[in-house]
N, C-alpha and C positions, 0 to 999 in steps of 0.2 A: 185071327179075327178079334180075339180078346184084347189085344194090345191096341188095336184101332178104336174099339169101343171105349177102352179105358182112357185113351188120349182125348177122345171127344168129351167124355164125362169130366175129366180133370180140367180141360180147357173151359168148359162151361162153368165149373166152380170158380176158376180164376177170373173169368169175366164177371160173374156175379159178385165176387169179392171186390173187384174194382168199382162196380156200381155202388155197392153198399158202403165201402170204406174209402173210396177215392184212391188216386195214385195207382201204385202197383199192388194194392191189397195190403194185408197185414203181415209183412215180413216174408220169409222163405216158405212159410206154410202153404202159400198159394202158387209157388213156382212149380213148373213141371220138372220131373226128374231129368237128369242129363246123363244117363247111362251111355256107355260107349260100345257095348257089345252088339254087333249086327243091328245098327240103328234103323236100317231100312225095313227090318222085320219086326223089331221089338220097340220101335218108336222111343227109345231112350229109357226103357223100363228095366233094362238088364245091364249088368256090368261084366258078367262072365257066364259061361255055360253052366247049367245046373241050377238046382234050387237055391243055392247060396248066392247066385248072381242076380236073382230077381229083386228089384227094388219094391218094397211093400208100398201099398197105397196109403196115403195120409188123408183122412177125411177132415176138411176144415172145421175148426172149432165152432164156427157159427152154425154148422149143420148138425152138430151132435146134440 
């Protein structure tokens, strides 16, 4: 469930960035991660099994 919530949150941030800054936002900061480990379960937020495989969340600078 967390990964679905995170995807929805980060997608919202990306859409807000597009509205505020135009185009695709401000660089890669607003792109969703593209992890490859069990994408149907982890929605691209993991690269491998275990804690070291988790891709940390990046809060956009305009929200900090």
